[in-house]
C-alpha positions as CSV (number, residue, x, y, z in Angstrom):
1,X,-11.9,3.3,15.9
2,X,-8.4,3.3,14.4
3,X,-7.9,4.0,10.8
4,X,-5.0,1.4,10.9
5,X,-6.6,-1.9,10.4
6,X,-3.6,-4.1,11.2
7,X,-1.0,-4.8,13.8
8,X,2.2,-6.8,14.0
9,X,1.6,-10.2,15.5
10,X,4.5,-12.4,16.6
11,X,3.2,-15.9,17.2
12,X,6.2,-17.0,19.3
13,X,5.9,-14.0,21.6
14,X,2.2,-14.5,22.0
15,X,2.4,-18.2,22.7
16,X,5.1,-17.8,25.3
17,X,3.1,-15.0,26.9
18,X,-0.1,-17.1,27.3
19,X,1.4,-20.3,28.7
20,X,0.3,-19.5,32.2
21,X,-3.2,-18.4,31.3
22,X,-6.5,-20.3,31.4
23,X,-8.6,-20.8,28.2
24,X,-11.0,-18.1,29.3
25,X,-8.2,-15.7,30.1
26,X,-6.6,-16.4,26.6
27,X,-10.0,-15.6,25.0
28,X,-10.5,-12.4,26.9
29,X,-6.8,-11.4,26.3
30,X,-7.2,-11.7,22.5
31,X,-10.4,-9.7,22.5
32,X,-9.0,-7.0,24.7
33,X,-5.8,-6.7,22.7
34,X,-7.8,-6.3,19.5
35,X,-9.9,-3.6,21.2
36,X,-6.8,-1.9,22.4
37,X,-5.3,-1.8,18.9
38,X,-8.6,-0.6,17.5
39,X,-8.7,2.2,20.0
40,X,-5.1,3.3,19.6
41,X,-3.8,1.8,22.9
42,X,-6.5,2.3,25.6
43,X,-10.1,1.3,25.9
44,X,-12.8,1.5,28.5
45,X,-13.3,-1.6,30.6
46,X,-16.7,-2.8,29.5
47,X,-17.1,-6.3,30.8
48,X,-20.5,-6.8,29.3
49,X,-19.2,-5.9,25.8
50,X,-16.2,-8.1,26.1
51,X,-18.3,-11.0,27.4
52,X,-20.5,-10.8,24.3
53,X,-17.5,-10.7,22.1
54,X,-15.9,-13.7,23.8
55,X,-19.2,-15.6,24.0
56,X,-18.8,-16.2,27.8
57,X,-20.7,-15.1,30.9
58,X,-19.9,-11.6,32.3
59,X,-18.8,-13.0,35.7
60,X,-16.3,-15.4,34.0
61,X,-15.0,-12.5,31.9
62,X,-14.7,-10.2,34.8
63,X,-12.7,-12.9,36.7
64,X,-10.5,-13.4,33.6
65,X,-9.7,-9.7,33.2
66,X,-8.9,-9.4,36.9
67,X,-6.6,-12.3,36.5
68,X,-4.9,-10.7,33.4
69,X,-4.4,-7.5,35.4
70,X,-3.0,-9.5,38.4
71,X,-0.5,-11.3,36.1
72,X,0.6,-8.0,34.5
73,X,-0.8,-8.7,31.1
74,X,-3.1,-5.7,31.2
75,X,-3.0,-2.4,33.1
76,X,-6.2,-0.8,34.5
77,X,-6.0,2.9,35.4
78,X,-8.7,5.5,35.6
79,X,-11.3,3.1,34.1
80,X,-9.1,2.4,31.1
81,X,-7.4,-0.9,30.1
82,X,-4.0,-0.7,28.4
83,X,-1.0,-2.9,27.5
84,X,2.6,-1.9,27.4
85,X,3.4,-3.9,24.2
86,X,0.3,-2.5,22.4
87,X,1.4,1.1,23.3
88,X,4.9,0.4,22.0
89,X,3.7,-1.2,18.8
90,X,1.3,1.7,18.1
91,X,4.1,4.2,18.5
92,X,6.3,2.2,16.1
93,X,3.4,1.9,13.6
94,X,2.8,5.6,13.7
95,X,6.4,6.4,13.1
96,X,6.5,3.9,10.2
97,X,3.4,5.4,8.7
98,X,4.7,8.9,9.0
99,X,8.1,7.9,7.4
100,X,6.3,6.2,4.5
101,X,4.1,9.2,3.9
102,X,7.1,11.5,3.8
103,X,8.9,9.2,1.4
104,X,5.8,9.0,-0.8
105,X,5.7,12.8,-0.9
106,X,9.4,12.9,-1.9
107,X,8.8,10.4,-4.6
108,X,5.9,12.5,-5.9
109,X,8.2,15.5,-6.0
110,X,10.8,13.6,-7.9
111,X,8.4,12.2,-10.4
112,X,7.0,15.7,-11.0
113,X,10.6,16.9,-11.7
114,X,11.2,13.9,-13.9
115,X,8.0,14.6,-15.9
116,X,9.2,18.2,-16.2
117,X,12.5,17.0,-17.6
118,X,10.9,14.4,-19.8
119,X,11.8,14.9,-23.4
120,X,15.2,16.3,-22.6
121,X,18.4,14.3,-23.0
122,X,21.9,14.9,-21.8
123,X,24.3,15.5,-24.6
124,X,27.6,13.9,-23.7
125,X,29.6,16.0,-26.1
126,X,28.9,19.4,-24.6
127,X,27.3,18.6,-21.3
128,X,24.0,20.3,-22.1
129,X,20.4,19.1,-22.0
130,X,18.7,19.2,-25.4
131,X,15.0,19.1,-26.0
132,X,14.2,16.0,-28.0
133,X,10.4,16.3,-27.8
134,X,9.9,17.7,-31.3
135,X,11.9,14.8,-32.8
136,X,10.0,12.3,-30.7
137,X,6.7,13.6,-32.1
138,X,8.1,13.3,-35.6
139,X,9.1,9.7,-35.0
140,X,5.7,8.9,-33.5
141,X,4.1,10.3,-36.7
142,X,6.4,8.3,-38.9
143,X,5.9,5.0,-37.0
144,X,2.2,5.5,-36.6
145,X,0.2,3.4,-39.1
146,X,-2.2,5.8,-40.8
147,X,-2.9,4.5,-44.3
148,X,-4.8,1.5,-45.5
149,X,-3.7,-0.1,-48.7
150,X,-5.6,-2.9,-50.3
151,X,-3.7,-6.2,-50.2
152,X,-4.6,-8.5,-53.1
153,X,-2.1,-11.3,-53.6
154,X,-4.6,-14.0,-52.8
155,X,-7.6,-12.0,-53.7
156,X,-9.2,-12.6,-50.4
157,X,-10.0,-8.9,-49.8
158,X,-7.5,-8.5,-46.9
159,X,-6.3,-5.1,-45.9
160,X,-2.7,-4.2,-45.2
161,X,-1.8,-1.4,-42.8
162,X,1.2,0.7,-44.0
163,X,2.8,3.7,-42.4
164,X,3.1,7.0,-44.2
165,X,6.9,6.7,-44.2
166,X,6.8,3.3,-46.0
167,X,4.3,4.7,-48.5
168,X,6.7,7.5,-49.3
169,X,9.5,5.0,-49.9
170,X,7.3,2.9,-52.1
171,X,6.0,5.7,-54.3
172,X,8.0,6.4,-57.4
173,X,10.2,9.4,-57.2
174,X,9.2,12.3,-59.4
175,X,11.8,13.5,-61.9
176,X,11.4,16.9,-63.5
């Protein structure tokens, strides 16, 4: 069974391709195409299995698959069914998946480099990177609310959260 659980479906192509088929052939064609995609392009001709999947008699299904082979919709070689379009689409799908995996790896490498460079900023004046992480930690400490001060204007017992930096500003300066 394929690990890819999807395939491209072009309704206009499909509808133009089934115009000359009987209803039983259309049913068999859809089921066989799904089996082909699920088995990466080829599958064993198992008329009994396909008949159960299509909910039709085995003799009707055998006749339908023979008709699909005669009309060039399916190929039957060495006991295996295949379809040219399915094989092409699987190749395209594999190439696309490989390309996406490669680009994901590249993005992961870039994000790792970015994380490594995090905390450094480019200084426009001298063209050097400077480490700003210690300053960032200080800013985080200053802006982080850490003290609770009772707030009693209305006397309702509410609590006001004040940062340490604001508390330092509010406290009277000591003069010696």
